[in-house]
PASEBA-1860 file (N, C-alpha, C; in nm, 3 decimals):
! residues 288
1> MSEIQNQY> -4.088/2.867/3.209/-3.991/2.768/3.163/-4.016/2.729/3.018 ~ -4.145/2.716/2.987/-4.181/2.679/2.851/-4.144/2.788/2.752 ~ -4.155/2.916/2.794/-4.118/3.027/2.707/-3.969/3.023/2.675 ~ -3.889/2.993/2.777/-3.743/2.983/2.755/-3.713/2.868/2.659 ~ -3.782/2.756/2.677/-3.761/2.643/2.588/-3.801/2.677/2.445 ~ -3.909/2.752/2.428/-3.951/2.791/2.293/-3.849/2.882/2.226 ~ -3.794/2.977/2.303/-3.691/3.066/2.250/-3.566/2.986/2.211 ~ -3.533/2.891/2.297/-3.415/2.807/2.268/-3.436/2.726/2.141
9> AKRYKPRK> -3.558/2.670/2.127/-3.589/2.590/2.009/-3.586/2.676/1.883 ~ -3.642/2.799/1.889/-3.642/2.887/1.773/-3.499/2.927/1.734 ~ -3.414/2.948/1.836/-3.278/2.993/1.809/-3.194/2.884/1.743 ~ -3.213/2.760/1.787/-3.126/2.652/1.739/-3.190/2.567/1.629 ~ -3.313/2.598/1.592/-3.376/2.523/1.484/-3.301/2.537/1.351 ~ -3.259/2.660/1.311/-3.181/2.670/1.186/-3.052/2.589/1.192 ~ -2.988/2.586/1.309/-2.864/2.509/1.321/-2.889/2.360/1.302 ~ -3.001/2.311/1.357/-3.034/2.170/1.340/-3.062/2.137/1.194
17> IINYLMLT> -3.132/2.230/1.127/-3.161/2.206/0.985/-3.032/2.201/0.904 ~ -2.941/2.296/0.931/-2.813/2.297/0.860/-2.733/2.171/0.891 ~ -2.738/2.129/1.018/-2.666/2.008/1.058/-2.717/1.885/0.983 ~ -2.848/1.867/0.980/-2.905/1.754/0.908/-2.876/1.763/0.758 ~ -2.879/1.885/0.704/-2.851/1.903/0.562/-2.707/1.862/0.529 ~ -2.612/1.905/0.613/-2.472/1.872/0.588/-2.446/1.723/0.607 ~ -2.512/1.661/0.706/-2.498/1.516/0.724/-2.550/1.441/0.602 ~ -2.660/1.489/0.547/-2.715/1.425/0.428/-2.621/1.439/0.309
25> IMLLSTLL> -2.563/1.559/0.292/-2.469/1.581/0.183/-2.345/1.492/0.199 ~ -2.295/1.481/0.323/-2.179/1.396/0.349/-2.209/1.250/0.318 ~ -2.329/1.205/0.358/-2.367/1.066/0.331/-2.378/1.040/0.182 ~ -2.440/1.132/0.108/-2.453/1.116/-0.036/-2.316/1.118/-0.104 ~ -2.227/1.206/-0.057/-2.092/1.213/-0.114/-2.017/1.083/-0.090 ~ -2.033/1.025/0.029/-1.968/0.897/0.059/-2.019/0.787/-0.033 ~ -2.152/0.783/-0.052/-2.209/0.683/-0.141/-2.161/0.701/-0.285 ~ -2.153/0.827/-0.329/-2.104/0.854/-0.465/-1.959/0.811/-0.481
33> ALIPLFSI> -1.878/0.828/-0.374/-1.738/0.787/-0.380/-1.724/0.635/-0.381 ~ -1.818/0.566/-0.316/-1.811/0.420/-0.309/-1.863/0.352/-0.436 ~ -1.948/0.422/-0.511/-2.003/0.361/-0.632/-1.895/0.320/-0.731 ~ -1.798/0.408/-0.767/-1.693/0.363/-0.860/-1.612/0.247/-0.804 ~ -1.581/0.251/-0.673/-1.503/0.145/-0.613/-1.572/0.010/-0.626 ~ -1.699/0.003/-0.584/-1.772/-0.123/-0.591/-1.799/-0.163/-0.736 ~ -1.814/-0.066/-0.825/-1.835/-0.099/-0.967/-1.712/-0.167/-1.024 ~ -1.593/-0.113/-0.992/-1.468/-0.172/-1.041/-1.449/-0.312/-0.984
41> LTHIGISG> -1.467/-0.324/-0.851/-1.448/-0.455/-0.788/-1.547/-0.558/-0.841 ~ -1.671/-0.515/-0.861/-1.772/-0.608/-0.912/-1.739/-0.653/-1.054 ~ -1.699/-0.558/-1.138/-1.666/-0.593/-1.276/-1.544/-0.686/-1.283 ~ -1.442/-0.656/-1.202/-1.324/-0.743/-1.199/-1.360/-0.882/-1.149 ~ -1.445/-0.886/-1.044/-1.485/-1.016/-0.990/-1.563/-1.099/-1.090 ~ -1.660/-1.038/-1.158/-1.741/-1.112/-1.255/-1.657/-1.156/-1.375 ~ -1.568/-1.067/-1.423/-1.488/-1.099/-1.541/-1.374/-1.196/-1.509 ~ -1.319/-1.185/-1.387/-1.203/-1.266/-1.354/-1.232/-1.403/-1.300
49> IKALDLQF> -1.349/-1.422/-1.239/-1.380/-1.550/-1.177/-1.393/-1.661/-1.280 ~ -1.419/-1.626/-1.405/-1.436/-1.727/-1.510/-1.308/-1.805/-1.535 ~ -1.193/-1.737/-1.529/-1.066/-1.803/-1.560/-0.981/-1.833/-1.437 ~ -1.028/-1.794/-1.320/-0.950/-1.813/-1.199/-0.979/-1.949/-1.138 ~ -0.880/-2.037/-1.141/-0.891/-2.168/-1.079/-0.753/-2.210/-1.029 ~ -0.743/-2.333/-0.980/-0.617/-2.381/-0.923/-0.507/-2.387/-1.029 ~ -0.542/-2.428/-1.151/-0.442/-2.437/-1.257/-0.389/-2.299/-1.295 ~ -0.476/-2.199/-1.288/-0.432/-2.063/-1.319/-0.327/-2.017/-1.219
57> ITNLPAPV> -0.339/-2.059/-1.093/-0.247/-2.016/-0.989/-0.116/-2.095/-0.993 ~ -0.120/-2.219/-1.041/-0.002/-2.307/-1.035/0.070/-2.324/-1.168 ~ 0.005/-2.298/-1.279/0.066/-2.323/-1.410/0.141/-2.202/-1.463 ~ 0.231/-2.231/-1.558/0.302/-2.126/-1.631/0.215/-2.075/-1.746 ~ 0.245/-1.957/-1.801/0.168/-1.907/-1.915/0.177/-2.002/-2.034 ~ 0.067/-2.020/-2.103/0.065/-2.105/-2.222/0.120/-2.029/-2.342 ~ 0.175/-2.101/-2.440/0.223/-2.034/-2.561/0.110/-1.962/-2.634 ~ 0.147/-1.868/-2.720/0.048/-1.790/-2.793/-0.037/-1.882/-2.879
65> GEPGGGMG> -0.169/-1.864/-2.869/-0.261/-1.943/-2.949/-0.310/-2.068/-2.882 ~ -0.248/-2.111/-2.773/-0.291/-2.230/-2.702/-0.377/-2.192/-2.582 ~ -0.485/-2.264/-2.558/-0.571/-2.232/-2.443/-0.508/-2.276/-2.312 ~ -0.562/-2.228/-2.204/-0.514/-2.269/-2.072/-0.396/-2.184/-2.028 ~ -0.316/-2.240/-1.941/-0.203/-2.167/-1.884/-0.246/-2.088/-1.762 ~ -0.148/-2.028/-1.698/-0.178/-1.952/-1.577/-0.074/-1.846/-1.549 ~ -0.073/-1.800/-1.427/0.019/-1.694/-1.385/0.090/-1.732/-1.256 ~ 0.121/-1.861/-1.240/0.191/-1.904/-1.119/0.325/-1.837/-1.103
73> NALVGTLV> 0.398/-1.822/-1.213/0.530/-1.757/-1.206/0.516/-1.610/-1.167 ~ 0.411/-1.544/-1.219/0.391/-1.402/-1.188/0.351/-1.383/-1.042 ~ 0.273/-1.477/-0.989/0.235/-1.470/-0.848/0.357/-1.482/-0.758 ~ 0.443/-1.578/-0.789/0.567/-1.594/-0.711/0.655/-1.470/-0.727 ~ 0.665/-1.419/-0.848/0.747/-1.300/-0.871/0.696/-1.179/-0.794 ~ 0.564/-1.162/-0.790/0.507/-1.050/-0.714/0.541/-1.062/-0.566 ~ 0.530/-1.183/-0.511/0.563/-1.203/-0.370/0.711/-1.174/-0.343 ~ 0.798/-1.212/-0.436/0.941/-1.185/-0.421/0.968/-1.034/-0.425
81> LVSLAALM> 0.909/-0.966/-0.522/0.931/-0.822/-0.536/0.875/-0.744/-0.418 ~ 0.756/-0.782/-0.372/0.696/-0.714/-0.258/0.778/-0.740/-0.132 ~ 0.830/-0.861/-0.117/0.914/-0.892/-0.001/1.042/-0.808/-0.002 ~ 1.104/-0.794/-0.118/1.224/-0.710/-0.128/1.191/-0.564/-0.096 ~ 1.078/-0.517/-0.148/1.038/-0.379/-0.120/1.011/-0.359/0.028 ~ 0.947/-0.457/0.092/0.918/-0.446/0.234/1.046/-0.447/0.317 ~ 1.142/-0.534/0.281/1.268/-0.539/0.353/1.344/-0.407/0.345 ~ 1.326/-0.337/0.234/1.393/-0.209/0.218/1.311/-0.094/0.274
89> GIPVGVLT> 1.183/-0.091/0.243/1.102/0.026/0.273/1.053/0.036/0.416 ~ 1.017/-0.079/0.477/0.958/-0.073/0.611/1.058/-0.028/0.717 ~ 1.178/-0.089/0.728/1.272/-0.042/0.831/1.312/0.104/0.813 ~ 1.344/0.142/0.689/1.385/0.281/0.664/1.270/0.377/0.696 ~ 1.150/0.343/0.652/1.036/0.431/0.674/0.999/0.445/0.821 ~ 0.995/0.333/0.893/0.956/0.336/1.035/1.062/0.408/1.118 ~ 1.188/0.377/1.096/1.295/0.443/1.173/1.299/0.593/1.146 ~ 1.279/0.631/1.020/1.276/0.774/0.987/1.159/0.842/1.055
97> AIYLSEYQ> 1.043/0.776/1.055/0.925/0.834/1.121/0.946/0.847/1.271 ~ 1.013/0.750/1.333/1.042/0.758/1.477/1.133/0.877/1.505 ~ 1.232/0.896/1.421/1.323/1.010/1.440/1.248/1.142/1.429 ~ 1.162/1.153/1.327/1.089/1.278/1.306/0.987/1.305/1.415 ~ 0.926/1.200/1.467/0.820/1.217/1.565/0.871/1.226/1.708 ~ 0.977/1.152/1.740/1.018/1.138/1.879/1.146/1.214/1.915 ~ 1.231/1.242/1.817/1.360/1.302/1.849/1.375/1.445/1.799 ~ 1.330/1.472/1.680/1.348/1.607/1.626/1.230/1.640/1.535
105> QTGLFPST> 1.129/1.703/1.595/1.009/1.733/1.520/1.020/1.861/1.437 ~ 1.103/1.954/1.480/1.117/2.081/1.410/1.263/2.103/1.373 ~ 1.284/2.190/1.277/1.419/2.221/1.233/1.432/2.205/1.083 ~ 1.547/2.246/1.031/1.569/2.241/0.886/1.575/2.098/0.834 ~ 1.649/2.012/0.904/1.664/1.875/0.854/1.532/1.798/0.855 ~ 1.455/1.798/0.966/1.325/1.729/0.962/1.231/1.785/0.856 ~ 1.231/1.917/0.839/1.146/1.977/0.737/1.188/1.932/0.598 ~ 1.319/1.921/0.577/1.369/1.875/0.448/1.329/1.731/0.421
113> VRFVADSL> 1.340/1.646/0.524/1.301/1.505/0.509/1.154/1.493/0.475 ~ 1.070/1.569/0.544/0.926/1.565/0.515/0.897/1.615/0.374 ~ 0.968/1.720/0.333/0.948/1.774/0.198/0.988/1.671/0.093 ~ 1.100/1.603/0.115/1.146/1.500/0.020/1.045/1.385/0.015 ~ 0.996/1.344/0.133/0.898/1.234/0.137/0.771/1.273/0.063 ~ 0.723/1.394/0.084/0.603/1.440/0.015/0.627/1.450/-0.136 ~ 0.748/1.491/-0.172/0.781/1.501/-0.316/0.785/1.363/-0.381 ~ 0.841/1.265/-0.309/0.845/1.128/-0.362/0.706/1.070/-0.380
121> LGIPSIVV> 0.614/1.110/-0.292/0.477/1.062/-0.305/0.412/1.112/-0.434 ~ 0.455/1.228/-0.481/0.395/1.285/-0.601/0.469/1.255/-0.730 ~ 0.587/1.193/-0.720/0.665/1.162/-0.841/0.601/1.045/-0.915 ~ 0.583/1.053/-1.047/0.529/0.940/-1.123/0.617/0.816/-1.107 ~ 0.554/0.701/-1.099/0.628/0.577/-1.076/0.728/0.547/-1.188 ~ 0.699/0.591/-1.309/0.791/0.565/-1.420/0.924/0.636/-1.398 ~ 0.922/0.751/-1.329/1.045/0.823/-1.299/1.132/0.742/-1.203 ~ 1.067/0.680/-1.104/1.141/0.593/-1.012/1.202/0.476/-1.089
129> GIFVYLII> 1.127/0.421/-1.184/1.181/0.313/-1.267/1.302/0.355/-1.347 ~ 1.297/0.475/-1.404/1.412/0.525/-1.481/1.534/0.543/-1.390 ~ 1.510/0.596/-1.270/1.620/0.616/-1.174/1.687/0.483/-1.139 ~ 1.608/0.383/-1.105/1.665/0.252/-1.070/1.729/0.187/-1.193 ~ 1.672/0.211/-1.309/1.734/0.159/-1.432/1.875/0.214/-1.450 ~ 1.895/0.340/-1.418/2.026/0.403/-1.435/2.127/0.357/-1.331 ~ 2.080/0.336/-1.206/2.176/0.305/-1.098/2.197/0.156/-1.074 ~ 2.105/0.071/-1.124/2.119/-0.072/-1.099/2.122/-0.153/-1.228
137> VLPMKSFS> 2.023/-0.132/-1.315/2.012/-0.215/-1.435/2.132/-0.193/-1.528 ~ 2.167/-0.068/-1.555/2.279/-0.042/-1.645/2.412/-0.093/-1.589 ~ 2.446/-0.065/-1.461/2.571/-0.122/-1.409/2.573/-0.275/-1.409 ~ 2.459/-0.339/-1.379/2.453/-0.486/-1.379/2.441/-0.542/-1.521 ~ 2.403/-0.455/-1.616/2.383/-0.495/-1.756/2.277/-0.603/-1.769 ~ 2.177/-0.596/-1.681/2.069/-0.695/-1.685/1.951/-0.646/-1.602 ~ 1.831/-0.672/-1.652/1.714/-0.652/-1.568/1.715/-0.757/-1.458 ~ 1.656/-0.725/-1.345/1.665/-0.818/-1.232/1.553/-0.795/-1.132
145> ALAGGVAL> 1.530/-0.899/-1.052/1.434/-0.887/-0.942/1.481/-0.786/-0.839 ~ 1.612/-0.779/-0.820/1.668/-0.683/-0.724/1.633/-0.540/-0.762 ~ 1.647/-0.509/-0.890/1.615/-0.374/-0.937/1.467/-0.345/-0.918 ~ 1.381/-0.442/-0.948/1.239/-0.422/-0.928/1.204/-0.402/-0.782 ~ 1.267/-0.481/-0.693/1.241/-0.465/-0.550/1.286/-0.330/-0.498 ~ 1.401/-0.281/-0.547/1.450/-0.150/-0.504/1.356/-0.039/-0.552 ~ 1.306/-0.051/-0.675/1.213/0.049/-0.726/1.086/0.055/-0.642 ~ 1.031/-0.061/-0.610/0.910/-0.063/-0.527/0.941/-0.017/-0.385
153> GIMLIPIV> 1.060/-0.050/-0.335/1.099/-0.006/-0.201/1.110/0.145/-0.191 ~ 1.164/0.208/-0.295/1.174/0.355/-0.296/1.035/0.417/-0.292 ~ 0.940/0.356/-0.360/0.803/0.407/-0.359/0.735/0.382/-0.225 ~ 0.775/0.276/-0.156/0.712/0.242/-0.028/0.760/0.331/0.086 ~ 0.885/0.375/0.080/0.945/0.450/0.191/0.866/0.575/0.228 ~ 0.835/0.666/0.135/0.762/0.787/0.176/0.623/0.759/0.231 ~ 0.557/0.654/0.181/0.424/0.619/0.234/0.435/0.579/0.380 ~ 0.535/0.496/0.411/0.554/0.449/0.548/0.596/0.565/0.638
161> IRGTEGML> 0.683/0.652/0.589/0.730/0.765/0.671/0.614/0.853/0.714 ~ 0.538/0.901/0.619/0.432/0.997/0.651/0.319/0.933/0.730 ~ 0.284/0.810/0.695/0.177/0.742/0.767/0.216/0.706/0.909 ~ 0.337/0.653/0.926/0.383/0.614/1.060/0.403/0.735/1.148 ~ 0.456/0.843/1.094/0.473/0.964/1.173/0.339/1.015/1.224 ~ 0.238/1.010/1.139/0.105/1.053/1.182/0.049/0.966/1.293 ~ 0.071/0.834/1.284/0.024/0.743/1.388/0.096/0.768/1.520 ~ 0.228/0.793/1.514/0.305/0.816/1.636/0.264/0.946/1.704
169> KMVPDSLR> 0.231/1.047/1.625/0.188/1.175/1.683/0.052/1.164/1.750 ~ -0.025/1.063/1.715/-0.156/1.045/1.778/-0.146/0.982/1.917 ~ -0.028/0.928/1.951/-0.009/0.872/2.085/-0.006/0.987/2.185 ~ -0.087/0.985/2.291/-0.091/1.096/2.387/0.045/1.121/2.452 ~ 0.082/1.248/2.465/0.209/1.282/2.530/0.210/1.240/2.677 ~ 0.092/1.228/2.736/0.085/1.190/2.878/0.145/1.051/2.901 ~ 0.133/0.961/2.802/0.193/0.829/2.816/0.345/0.838/2.817 ~ 0.400/0.921/2.729/0.545/0.939/2.726/0.594/1.001/2.857
177> EAALALGM> 0.524/1.106/2.901/0.566/1.176/3.023/0.558/1.086/3.146 ~ 0.454/1.003/3.154/0.441/0.912/3.268/0.555/0.810/3.270 ~ 0.590/0.757/3.152/0.698/0.659/3.146/0.832/0.724/3.180 ~ 0.857/0.844/3.129/0.981/0.914/3.160/0.988/0.949/3.308 ~ 0.875/0.982/3.368/0.873/1.014/3.511/0.908/0.893/3.597 ~ 0.883/0.774/3.546/0.917/0.652/3.618/1.063/0.612/3.599 ~ 1.136/0.690/3.521/1.278/0.665/3.503/1.315/0.584/3.381 ~ 1.221/0.559/3.291/1.251/0.484/3.170/1.331/0.572/3.073
185> RKWRVIVS> 1.425/0.509/3.004/1.501/0.581/2.902/1.412/0.606/2.780 ~ 1.451/0.705/2.703/1.365/0.746/2.591/1.347/0.633/2.490 ~ 1.454/0.560/2.457/1.442/0.452/2.360/1.350/0.343/2.413 ~ 1.353/0.321/2.544/1.266/0.219/2.603/1.120/0.265/2.601 ~ 1.098/0.393/2.619/0.962/0.447/2.609/0.907/0.426/2.469 ~ 0.991/0.450/2.369/0.948/0.434/2.229/0.915/0.288/2.201 ~ 1.004/0.198/2.243/0.987/0.056/2.212/0.873/-0.006/2.291 ~ 0.860/0.030/2.418/0.764/-0.036/2.507/0.629/0.034/2.516
193> IVLPTAIK> 0.624/0.163/2.489/0.501/0.239/2.506/0.447/0.292/2.373 ~ 0.529/0.370/2.304/0.481/0.442/2.187/0.447/0.347/2.071 ~ 0.543/0.261/2.034/0.519/0.172/1.921/0.405/0.073/1.945 ~ 0.398/0.007/2.063/0.282/-0.081/2.085/0.149/-0.008/2.081 ~ 0.148/0.116/2.124/0.023/0.192/2.122/-0.022/0.222/1.980 ~ 0.074/0.250/1.892/0.040/0.290/1.755/0.054/0.176/1.655 ~ 0.075/0.052/1.703/0.112/-0.056/1.611/0.003/-0.086/1.509 ~ -0.124/-0.078/1.550/-0.232/-0.108/1.455/-0.234/-0.006/1.341
201> GIITTIML> -0.217/0.120/1.375/-0.214/0.223/1.271/-0.093/0.208/1.181 ~ 0.022/0.172/1.241/0.142/0.153/1.161/0.126/0.035/1.065 ~ 0.071/-0.075/1.115/0.048/-0.192/1.030/-0.046/-0.157/0.916 ~ -0.150/-0.083/0.946/-0.244/-0.042/0.841/-0.176/0.044/0.736 ~ -0.092/0.136/0.782/-0.017/0.221/0.688/0.073/0.137/0.599 ~ 0.144/0.042/0.659/0.234/-0.043/0.581/0.157/-0.124/0.478 ~ 0.042/-0.178/0.518/-0.036/-0.259/0.425/-0.093/-0.174/0.311 ~ -0.131/-0.050/0.341/-0.176/0.039/0.234/-0.062/0.067/0.136
209> GIARVAGE> 0.058/0.086/0.190/0.174/0.108/0.103/0.204/-0.014/0.018 ~ 0.201/-0.132/0.079/0.227/-0.255/0.004/0.120/-0.276/-0.103 ~ -0.006/-0.246/-0.069/-0.113/-0.260/-0.166/-0.090/-0.169/-0.287 ~ -0.034/-0.052/-0.262/-0.010/0.040/-0.374/0.105/-0.010/-0.461 ~ 0.218/-0.043/-0.399/0.334/-0.081/-0.480/0.316/-0.217/-0.546 ~ 0.233/-0.304/-0.487/0.212/-0.436/-0.545/0.144/-0.428/-0.681 ~ 0.070/-0.322/-0.705/0.002/-0.307/-0.833/0.072/-0.220/-0.935 ~ 0.195/-0.176/-0.903/0.268/-0.088/-0.996/0.323/-0.168/-1.115
217> TAPLLLTA> 0.309/-0.110/-1.232/0.357/-0.173/-1.355/0.472/-0.097/-1.418 ~ 0.461/0.035/-1.426/0.558/0.117/-1.499/0.701/0.097/-1.451 ~ 0.732/0.104/-1.319/0.872/0.086/-1.280/0.925/-0.054/-1.306 ~ 0.837/-0.154/-1.307/0.881/-0.291/-1.330/0.916/-0.315/-1.477 ~ 0.855/-0.238/-1.567/0.890/-0.252/-1.708/1.036/-0.219/-1.733 ~ 1.093/-0.129/-1.651/1.232/-0.086/-1.669/1.328/-0.154/-1.573 ~ 1.278/-0.239/-1.485/1.366/-0.299/-1.384/1.354/-0.452/-1.382 ~ 1.238/-0.505/-1.344/1.221/-0.650/-1.339/1.200/-0.709/-1.477
225> FGNHFWST> 1.136/-0.634/-1.566/1.118/-0.663/-1.708/1.015/-0.773/-1.734 ~ 1.011/-0.876/-1.651/0.916/-0.985/-1.672/0.983/-1.113/-1.716 ~ 0.918/-1.226/-1.686/0.972/-1.357/-1.717/0.857/-1.456/-1.717 ~ 0.845/-1.537/-1.821/0.734/-1.633/-1.832/0.771/-1.770/-1.777 ~ 0.880/-1.779/-1.702/0.923/-1.906/-1.646/0.940/-1.892/-1.495 ~ 0.952/-2.007/-1.427/0.976/-2.003/-1.284/1.113/-1.943/-1.258 ~ 1.119/-1.840/-1.178/1.247/-1.775/-1.149/1.237/-1.701/-1.017 ~ 1.333/-1.727/-0.930/1.342/-1.655/-0.802/1.480/-1.595/-0.782
233> KLDQPIGA> 1.564/-1.598/-0.885/1.698/-1.542/-0.874/1.691/-1.389/-0.874 ~ 1.761/-1.329/-0.781/1.753/-1.184/-0.766/1.829/-1.110/-0.875 ~ 1.921/-1.175/-0.943/2.000/-1.109/-1.047/1.947/-1.138/-1.188 ~ 1.826/-1.193/-1.197/1.766/-1.226/-1.326/1.629/-1.162/-1.337 ~ 1.580/-1.140/-1.461/1.444/-1.087/-1.477/1.342/-1.180/-1.410 ~ 1.235/-1.122/-1.363/1.135/-1.199/-1.289/0.996/-1.152/-1.329 ~ 0.903/-1.245/-1.328/0.765/-1.211/-1.362/0.695/-1.141/-1.247 ~ 0.584/-1.076/-1.277/0.503/-1.009/-1.176/0.361/-0.998/-1.230
241> LPLQIFTY> 0.264/-1.004/-1.141/0.124/-0.998/-1.183/0.091/-0.871/-1.262 ~ 0.135/-0.753/-1.217/0.102/-0.633/-1.297/0.160/-0.639/-1.438 ~ 0.284/-0.690/-1.450/0.344/-0.701/-1.583/0.269/-0.799/-1.670 ~ 0.232/-0.914/-1.613/0.160/-1.015/-1.690/0.022/-0.963/-1.729 ~ -0.044/-0.894/-1.639/-0.176/-0.838/-1.670/-0.165/-0.736/-1.783 ~ -0.062/-0.650/-1.775/-0.042/-0.549/-1.879/-0.017/-0.614/-2.014 ~ 0.067/-0.718/-2.017/0.099/-0.786/-2.143/-0.025/-0.851/-2.203 ~ -0.103/-0.916/-2.118/-0.223/-0.985/-2.168/-0.332/-0.886/-2.208
249> AISPFDEW> -0.342/-0.775/-2.136/-0.449/-0.679/-2.163/-0.433/-0.612/-2.299 ~ -0.308/-0.590/-2.342/-0.285/-0.522/-2.470/-0.272/-0.620/-2.586 ~ -0.288/-0.748/-2.558/-0.278/-0.848/-2.664/-0.409/-0.855/-2.744 ~ -0.407/-0.914/-2.863/-0.530/-0.924/-2.944/-0.608/-1.053/-2.917 ~ -0.568/-1.133/-2.818/-0.630/-1.263/-2.796/-0.733/-1.256/-2.683 ~ -0.852/-1.309/-2.709/-0.958/-1.307/-2.609/-0.921/-1.392/-2.488 ~ -0.853/-1.504/-2.511/-0.813/-1.590/-2.400/-0.720/-1.517/-2.305 ~ -0.629/-1.438/-2.358/-0.538/-1.361/-2.274/-0.612/-1.248/-2.202
257> HNQAWAGS> -0.714/-1.193/-2.267/-0.794/-1.090/-2.201/-0.863/-1.148/-2.077 ~ -0.918/-1.267/-2.091/-0.983/-1.333/-1.977/-0.883/-1.359/-1.864 ~ -0.762/-1.399/-1.902/-0.661/-1.424/-1.801/-0.613/-1.295/-1.737 ~ -0.616/-1.186/-1.812/-0.581/-1.057/-1.753/-0.680/-1.018/-1.644 ~ -0.810/-1.043/-1.669/-0.910/-1.017/-1.565/-0.888/-1.109/-1.445 ~ -0.856/-1.235/-1.472/-0.830/-1.328/-1.361/-0.707/-1.286/-1.282 ~ -0.604/-1.238/-1.351/-0.485/-1.190/-1.282/-0.514/-1.068/-1.196 ~ -0.602/-0.979/-1.246/-0.641/-0.862/-1.168/-0.714/-0.904/-1.040
265> LLLILVVL> -0.804/-0.999/-1.053/-0.875/-1.049/-0.936/-0.779/-1.116/-0.838 ~ -0.683/-1.192/-0.890/-0.585/-1.259/-0.805/-0.500/-1.158/-0.729 ~ -0.462/-1.050/-0.796/-0.382/-0.946/-0.730/-0.461/-0.881/-0.616 ~ -0.588/-0.855/-0.639/-0.672/-0.797/-0.534/-0.684/-0.893/-0.416 ~ -0.701/-1.022/-0.445/-0.713/-1.122/-0.338/-0.584/-1.135/-0.258 ~ -0.470/-1.123/-0.324/-0.341/-1.130/-0.254/-0.328/-1.014/-0.156 ~ -0.360/-0.894/-0.203/-0.352/-0.776/-0.116/-0.451/-0.788/0.000 ~ -0.572/-0.837/-0.029/-0.672/-0.857/0.077/-0.624/-0.959/0.179
273> FLSIIARL> -0.563/-1.067/0.132/-0.513/-1.171/0.222/-0.404/-1.115/0.314 ~ -0.312/-1.038/0.258/-0.206/-0.979/0.339/-0.263/-0.883/0.443 ~ -0.364/-0.808/0.404/-0.427/-0.714/0.497/-0.495/-0.787/0.613 ~ -0.563/-0.897/0.582/-0.630/-0.974/0.686/-0.529/-1.035/0.782 ~ -0.419/-1.089/0.727/-0.315/-1.147/0.812/-0.255/-1.041/0.905 ~ -0.232/-0.922/0.851/-0.175/-0.815/0.933/-0.269/-0.774/1.045 ~ -0.397/-0.766/1.016/-0.494/-0.728/1.119/-0.507/-0.836/1.225 ~ -0.504/-0.963/1.184/-0.511/-1.072/1.281/-0.387/-1.075/1.371
281> ATRGNKLN> -0.272/-1.038/1.313/-0.148/-1.040/1.392/-0.148/-0.936/1.500 ~ -0.223/-0.827/1.481/-0.227/-0.719/1.582/-0.359/-0.716/1.656 ~ -0.439/-0.821/1.643/-0.571/-0.820/1.705/-0.563/-0.820/1.856 ~ -0.461/-0.884/1.914/-0.450/-0.892/2.059/-0.405/-0.765/2.125 ~ -0.362/-0.665/2.047/-0.318/-0.540/2.106/-0.438/-0.455/2.144 ~ -0.455/-0.427/2.272/-0.571/-0.352/2.319/-0.555/-0.203/2.298 ~ -0.430/-0.157/2.286/-0.406/-0.014/2.266/-0.413/0.017/2.120 ~ -0.448/0.141/2.087/-0.452/0.183/1.948/-0.403/0.325/1.937
END
């Protein structure tokens, strides 16, 4: 018995060595990938915490050369733009993903939709801004919050489509077949079985998409344009944190540079807060 065990050990020893070696390489690669992330977050936190206070969140930007001021208008503008993008992108993206995953997985039309979604994911955001500028800003003859929301919504749609479709495909077919065998209609199976099972993954996908579009600057330069005053009108220019950060970052004033770091930290905290709320909202769901 011992001879057999020795032969077994000799045969699989190289495999164990290779396995440990690859695990070590994977661990080191993960740590190397996390170093830039934590370096950026740490630098933003240290640089931004100096100017981030309650007045920064509630006040309007101060005139050039005057100390103080804040980005309250930009924070409100970002929430308005992200809300518009979510109202447009989430329903379209989720419904499209349900169609691709549950009704027609193969064929020319589904393949075309997936190709278009993948293409939109790779298109530079400035191109989306130019497109919305041509179809909304020029006809309205004004920059507006509506145009900015549409631009961000267009960018959100392909993220939601591809992510949600992947989550729906992870739901075991046995659950669908069991529900259909009990006489449930297909739409009821999707609403009562498939979506609740994949809801955590779908929420995570949506939050990742919102986190991406919330930090976009290029399309907003051509659509929302920016505004240093309180404004929530959809047909008027509106401020946004990325726009305000961009304006302050390229300025020659040290005070504005500090506020740009504070705005960057505030934007990260907003995205983190939304992510935590989304996770808490789906915490009671036992299925995943």
